[in-house]
C-alpha positions in Angstrom: 53.8 46.8 136.4 54.8 48.9 139.4 58.6 48.5 139.5 61.3 51.1 139.8 62.4 51.0 136.2 58.9 51.6 135.0 58.3 54.5 137.4 61.5 56.2 136.1 60.2 55.9 132.5 56.8 57.4 133.4 58.5 60.3 135.3 60.3 61.2 132.0 56.9 62.5 130.9 57.0 65.2 133.6 58.5 68.3 132.1 60.0 71.1 134.1 59.3 73.9 131.7 61.6 76.6 133.0 64.5 74.4 132.0 62.9 72.7 129.0 63.5 69.1 130.0 62.0 66.2 132.0 62.6 65.8 135.8 64.6 62.6 135.3 67.0 64.1 132.8 67.4 67.1 135.0 68.4 64.9 138.0 65.5 66.2 140.0 64.4 62.7 141.1 66.3 61.3 144.0 66.0 58.5 146.6 63.3 56.7 144.6 61.7 53.8 146.4 59.0 51.5 145.0 57.4 49.0 147.4 54.1 47.1 147.5 51.6 49.8 146.3 53.6 52.8 147.1 56.0 55.2 145.3 58.3 57.6 147.2 61.0 60.0 146.0 62.6 63.3 146.7 62.0 66.1 144.2 65.2 68.2 144.1 64.5 71.8 143.4 66.5 75.0 143.4 64.3 76.8 145.9 62.0 75.1 148.4 59.6 78.0 148.5 59.1 78.4 144.8 55.3 78.2 143.9 56.2 76.2 140.8 57.1 73.3 143.0 53.4 72.5 143.8 52.6 72.5 140.1 55.4 70.0 139.5 54.4 67.7 142.3 50.8 67.7 141.1 52.0 67.0 137.5 54.1 64.1 138.8 51.2 62.6 140.8 48.8 63.0 137.9 51.2 61.3 135.5 51.9 58.4 137.9 48.3 57.7 138.7 47.4 58.0 135.1 49.6 55.0 134.4 49.6 52.9 137.6 46.0 53.7 138.8 44.4 55.9 141.4 45.0 53.4 144.2 48.8 53.8 144.5 50.2 55.8 147.4 52.5 58.6 146.2 54.8 60.4 148.6 56.9 63.2 147.1 59.2 65.3 149.4 60.5 68.7 148.2 64.3 68.9 148.8 66.4 72.0 148.1 69.3 71.5 145.8 72.7 72.3 147.3 74.4 74.4 144.6 77.1 77.0 144.4 74.3 79.6 144.8 72.6 78.0 147.8 73.9 80.6 150.2 73.3 83.6 147.9 70.3 85.6 149.2 69.6 87.8 146.2 70.6 87.7 142.6 70.2 91.1 140.9 70.5 91.6 137.1 71.7 95.0 135.9 70.3 95.2 132.4 69.5 97.4 129.5 68.1 96.9 126.0 70.8 99.0 124.5 74.6 99.2 124.5 76.5 102.2 125.5 74.3 103.4 128.3 76.9 102.7 131.0 75.4 99.5 132.3 78.7 98.0 133.4 79.6 101.2 135.2 76.4 101.1 137.1 76.8 97.4 137.9 80.4 97.8 139.2 79.6 100.8 141.3 76.4 99.4 142.6 78.4 96.3 143.8 80.8 98.7 145.5 78.1 100.7 147.2 76.4 97.5 148.4 79.7 96.4 149.9 80.0 99.9 151.5 76.7 99.2 153.1 78.2 96.1 154.9 76.6 93.6 152.5 78.5 90.5 151.3 78.7 91.0 147.5 79.7 89.1 144.4 79.8 90.5 140.8 79.5 88.3 137.7 80.3 89.8 134.3 77.7 88.1 132.0 78.6 90.2 129.0 80.4 87.2 127.5 81.3 89.0 124.2 82.4 92.3 125.7 83.5 91.8 129.3 84.3 95.1 131.2 84.6 94.0 134.9 88.3 93.1 134.7 89.2 96.6 133.5 86.9 98.3 135.9 88.4 96.5 138.9 92.0 96.4 137.6 92.1 92.6 137.5 92.9 92.1 133.9 96.1 90.1 134.7 94.6 88.0 137.5 93.3 84.5 137.1 90.7 82.8 139.4 92.0 79.9 141.5 90.6 76.4 141.1 90.4 73.2 143.1 88.9 69.7 142.6 85.8 68.7 144.7 84.0 65.4 144.1 85.7 65.1 140.7 84.6 68.5 139.6 86.7 71.7 139.1 85.5 74.5 141.3 86.6 78.1 140.6 87.6 80.6 143.3 86.4 84.1 142.4 88.9 86.9 142.5 88.4 89.3 145.5 88.9 93.0 145.1 87.6 95.8 147.3 85.7 93.3 149.3 83.8 92.0 146.3 84.0 88.5 144.7 84.5 88.8 141.0 84.2 86.5 138.0 84.3 87.3 134.3 85.0 85.5 131.1 87.6 88.2 130.7 89.6 86.6 133.5 90.0 83.4 131.3 90.6 84.7 127.8 93.0 87.0 126.0 91.5 90.5 126.0 92.8 91.1 122.4 90.9 88.1 120.9 87.2 88.2 120.1 85.0 85.3 121.3 83.4 83.9 118.2 80.8 81.8 120.0 77.3 80.8 119.1 74.5 81.5 121.7 74.5 78.1 123.4 78.3 78.3 124.1 77.8 81.8 125.7 74.9 80.5 127.8 77.1 77.5 128.9 79.8 79.9 129.9 77.4 81.9 132.0 76.1 78.7 133.7 79.7 77.8 134.6 80.4 81.2 136.1 77.3 80.9 138.2 77.3 77.3 139.2 81.0 76.2 139.2 82.4 78.8 141.5 82.8 78.9 145.3 80.6 81.9 146.0 79.9 81.1 149.6 77.6 83.3 151.7 76.5 86.4 149.8 73.8 88.9 150.4 73.9 90.1 146.8 75.2 88.6 143.6 75.1 91.4 141.0 75.1 90.2 137.4 76.3 92.7 134.7 74.2 91.7 131.7 75.0 92.2 128.0 72.7 94.6 126.1 69.6 93.2 124.4 67.1 90.4 125.1 68.9 87.3 123.8 70.3 84.0 124.9 72.2 85.2 128.0 69.2 87.1 129.3 66.9 84.1 128.9 69.4 81.7 130.4 69.8 83.9 133.5 66.1 84.5 133.9 65.0 80.9 133.3 67.8 79.0 135.1 68.3 81.1 138.2 66.0 82.6 140.8 66.4 86.4 140.4 65.3 88.7 143.1 64.9 91.5 140.6 66.3 93.5 137.7 67.7 97.1 137.7 67.3 98.7 134.3 69.8 101.3 133.1 68.9 104.0 130.6 70.1 107.3 129.4 67.7 110.3 128.9 67.3 109.9 125.2 64.0 108.6 123.9 65.8 106.2 121.6 67.5 104.6 124.6 64.1 104.2 126.4 62.6 102.4 123.4 65.2 99.6 123.9 64.9 99.8 127.7 61.2 99.3 127.4 61.8 96.0 125.6 64.2 94.8 128.2 61.8 95.6 131.0 58.9 93.9 129.2 61.1 90.8 128.8 61.5 90.4 132.6 57.8 90.9 133.0 56.9 88.1 130.6 54.5 85.6 132.2 57.1 82.8 131.8 59.7 84.8 133.7 57.9 87.2 136.1 61.0 88.8 137.5 60.4 92.1 139.4 61.9 95.2 137.9 63.3 97.0 141.0 63.6 100.3 139.2 65.4 102.5 136.7 68.8 104.1 137.0 69.2 107.1 134.7 72.8 107.3 133.7 74.4 110.4 132.1 71.4 112.3 133.5 73.1 115.7 133.5 76.6 117.2 133.1 78.5 118.7 136.0 81.6 120.7 135.2 84.6 120.2 137.4 85.0 124.0 138.0 81.3 124.5 138.9 80.1 121.4 140.7 76.9 123.3 141.8 75.7 123.5 138.2 73.7 120.9 136.3 73.4 120.9 132.5 70.7 118.6 131.2 72.2 118.1 127.8 70.1 115.1 126.9 66.8 116.5 128.4 65.5 117.0 131.9 63.3 114.7 133.9 63.4 112.0 131.3 64.3 109.2 133.7 61.4 110.1 136.0 59.1 110.0 132.9 60.5 106.6 131.8 60.0 105.2 135.3 56.5 106.5 135.5 55.6 104.8 132.1 57.0 101.5 133.5 55.3 102.1 136.9 58.6 101.5 138.7 60.8 103.7 141.0 63.5 106.0 139.6 66.3 104.6 141.8 68.8 107.3 141.0 70.3 109.7 138.5 74.1 109.4 137.7 75.7 112.6 136.4 78.2 112.9 133.6 81.5 113.5 135.5 84.9 113.0 134.1 86.0 111.1 137.2 83.5 108.3 136.5 85.3 107.3 133.3 88.8 107.9 134.7 88.1 105.8 137.8 86.7 103.0 135.7 89.7 102.9 133.4 92.0 103.0 136.4 90.4 100.0 138.0 89.0 101.9 140.9 85.2 102.4 140.6 84.2 105.9 141.7 81.9 104.6 144.4 85.1 103.9 146.4 85.5 107.6 146.8 83.3 108.5 149.7 83.7 112.3 148.9 82.3 112.1 145.4 78.7 113.2 144.8 78.4 110.3 142.4 79.1 107.9 145.2 76.2 109.4 147.1 74.0 108.7 144.2 75.1 105.0 144.0 74.8 104.7 147.8 71.2 105.9 147.6 70.5 103.3 144.9 72.1 100.5 147.0 70.1 101.5 150.1 66.8 101.4 148.1 67.6 98.0 146.8 68.4 96.7 150.3 65.2 98.2 151.6 63.1 96.8 148.8 64.4 93.3 149.3 
């Protein structure tokens, strides 16, 4: 019988695979009308131009006609969901397969360089178990604001150096470890992304934890990423893990572009001889890694004492327009802007 209640039950058989549930449970069905021999509803999606929308519409029509017959009229309108990220143009993941390669340093300074290029920038610290952004921006003692909207608490990101910041480190005691299972960490990431007032941004940079686990999958499957920047050091052992991280983004179920590689700690520059370069971990390794992945080498970041000092002081080195390291990060930022 063609009634609203039965239509809803039938639509529960339509699965949206990126989120692993049916379109009714995911609140993707809105304004459902059933009248005479017709069914009409809005299909609420994250992005109106996503090719997966057509697949979902066809699946819904096929499921409905399979139960109610080929003669019914079905009208499905694609409607874009209004979320906290609706006005964010690009979400960029800064990732690595291995810890200790300076991924957070790259993410923080990339965000600063994007802001220096007159982009509106946000930075999320998705390394739930080891957040670094509060230290790197000197915001350890600050707490995000909050207000109620439609019965829901909305977070106000902290603003520093023209960048909107959020990290789990802004909410928990830095001395206490987070003993959370994977789903709890993924839930925390979802809240940082979805329950904050990000407003209009050109770029939202996401500092990822190392590896290819729950956080990476949650970000890749639940949000529309414009691309990923992969951070490596010159050692072959680092690239082995980087390769796995890059391949994860290229999985058929994800298909997230790898924008390029950043080779961190590419060479050492002594303070008293800035014209010299010592390739203590090997020369041209970053270019070789990029070639193997068939992606650009976005930039090489030298080992300079000021990089660590500025990060520890809460003033990312990319704020210093006279530093050669800043020039490297500015070049990376410009390439990403051009590519996107």
